[in-house]
C-alpha positions in Angstrom: -7.9 13.5 -25.4 -11.2 14.6 -23.9 -13.6 17.0 -25.4 -13.3 19.6 -22.7 -10.2 21.3 -24.2 -12.1 22.1 -27.5 -15.4 23.0 -25.9 -14.4 25.4 -23.2 -12.8 28.0 -25.7 -16.2 28.0 -27.5 -18.0 28.9 -24.2 -15.4 31.6 -23.6 -16.2 33.1 -27.0 -19.8 33.4 -26.0 -19.5 35.9 -23.1 -23.1 37.2 -23.7 -24.4 33.8 -22.5 -21.4 32.3 -20.6 -19.9 35.3 -18.8 -19.6 33.8 -15.3 -16.3 32.1 -14.8 -17.5 29.8 -12.1 -20.1 28.4 -14.5 -17.5 27.8 -17.2 -15.4 25.9 -14.6 -18.4 23.8 -13.6 -19.1 23.0 -17.3 -15.5 22.1 -17.9 -15.6 19.6 -15.0 -18.6 17.8 -16.4 -18.2 17.8 -20.3 -15.9 14.8 -20.5 -18.2 12.7 -18.2 -21.3 13.4 -20.3 -22.5 12.4 -23.8 -21.0 15.3 -25.8 -21.5 15.8 -29.6 -19.1 17.9 -31.7 -19.7 19.9 -34.8 -16.7 20.4 -37.0 -15.9 22.7 -40.0 -13.0 20.9 -41.7 -10.9 20.0 -38.7 -11.9 22.8 -36.4 -14.6 22.1 -33.7 -17.1 25.0 -34.1 -19.8 23.8 -31.8 -20.8 21.2 -29.2 -23.7 19.9 -27.2 -23.5 18.0 -23.9 -26.4 15.9 -22.5 -27.2 15.0 -18.9 -29.4 11.9 -18.6 -31.6 12.2 -15.5 -33.4 8.9 -15.7 -34.5 6.2 -18.2 -37.2 8.6 -19.6 -35.6 12.1 -19.7 -32.4 14.0 -20.3 -31.5 17.7 -20.7 -29.2 19.7 -22.8 -26.7 20.5 -20.1 -24.7 22.9 -22.2 -24.4 23.9 -25.9 -22.2 26.4 -27.6 -21.4 27.4 -31.1 -18.7 29.8 -32.2 -20.3 33.2 -32.9 -18.9 33.5 -36.4 -20.9 30.4 -37.5 -24.2 31.2 -35.8 -27.3 30.8 -37.9 -25.7 28.2 -40.2 -27.7 25.2 -39.0 -25.0 23.9 -36.6 -27.3 24.1 -33.5 -30.1 22.3 -35.4 -27.7 19.6 -36.5 -26.3 19.1 -32.9 -29.8 18.8 -31.5 -30.8 16.3 -34.2 -27.7 14.3 -33.5 -28.4 14.3 -29.7 -32.0 13.3 -30.3 -31.0 10.4 -32.4 -28.7 9.2 -29.6 -31.4 9.7 -27.0 -34.0 7.7 -29.0 -31.5 4.8 -29.2 -31.3 4.9 -25.4 -35.1 4.8 -25.2 -35.3 8.3 -23.7 -38.6 10.1 -24.4 -38.2 13.7 -23.2 -35.6 16.3 -23.6 -35.4 19.5 -21.6 -33.3 22.6 -21.7 -32.9 25.4 -19.1 -32.4 29.0 -20.2 -32.9 32.5 -18.9 -36.7 33.1 -18.7 -38.7 35.8 -20.6 -39.2 37.9 -17.4 -35.6 39.0 -18.0 -35.4 41.1 -21.1 -31.9 40.1 -22.2 -32.0 40.1 -26.1 -29.4 37.2 -26.4 -31.6 34.9 -24.4 -34.6 36.0 -26.4 -32.8 34.6 -29.4 -32.0 31.4 -27.5 -35.6 30.9 -26.5 -36.7 31.5 -30.1 -34.2 28.9 -31.4 -35.4 26.3 -28.9 -39.1 27.0 -29.8 -38.2 26.6 -33.4 -36.6 23.2 -32.6 -39.9 22.1 -31.0 -39.3 22.8 -27.4 -42.2 24.3 -25.4 -42.1 26.3 -22.1 -42.9 24.3 -19.1 -42.3 26.7 -16.2 -40.2 29.7 -15.2 -38.7 29.4 -11.7 -36.6 31.8 -9.6 -35.5 29.0 -7.2 -33.1 27.2 -9.6 -30.6 30.0 -10.1 -31.7 33.1 -8.3 -34.3 35.9 -8.4 -32.1 37.9 -10.8 -31.8 34.9 -13.2 -35.2 33.4 -13.8 -34.9 29.9 -15.2 -37.2 28.8 -18.0 -37.5 25.1 -18.4 -38.4 24.1 -22.0 -39.3 20.5 -22.8 -39.7 18.4 -25.9 -41.0 14.9 -26.6 -38.5 13.1 -28.8 
């Protein structure tokens, strides 16, 4: 069985971040084809992280989701550490993540940016051309 069936319900539980059905469908089409790491509490999957490797030097966190009831319990941190260990074994040097930029005042994404900053990511650039002018994309990068 693929990982998509356990990951998509997690995204659906995070409507503040993943409220666009078309995006969820796009994620579901990709998850099983990407390196995807799962976080379990007993037997239940409570979080996941999927990577997209762009070239021999860099990758990105394509999508990450953690059930709301277990936020702030170290699951995101553990998933990023697990992904970084895998990336280091592949010889990859840089990890990026895209999130809604600070020019949009959404408080949920402010929490996301704070989390990534705490994990060692740094802002590279905010662009309106990646998604659209109503969804400024902030690219954060980290040397691993």
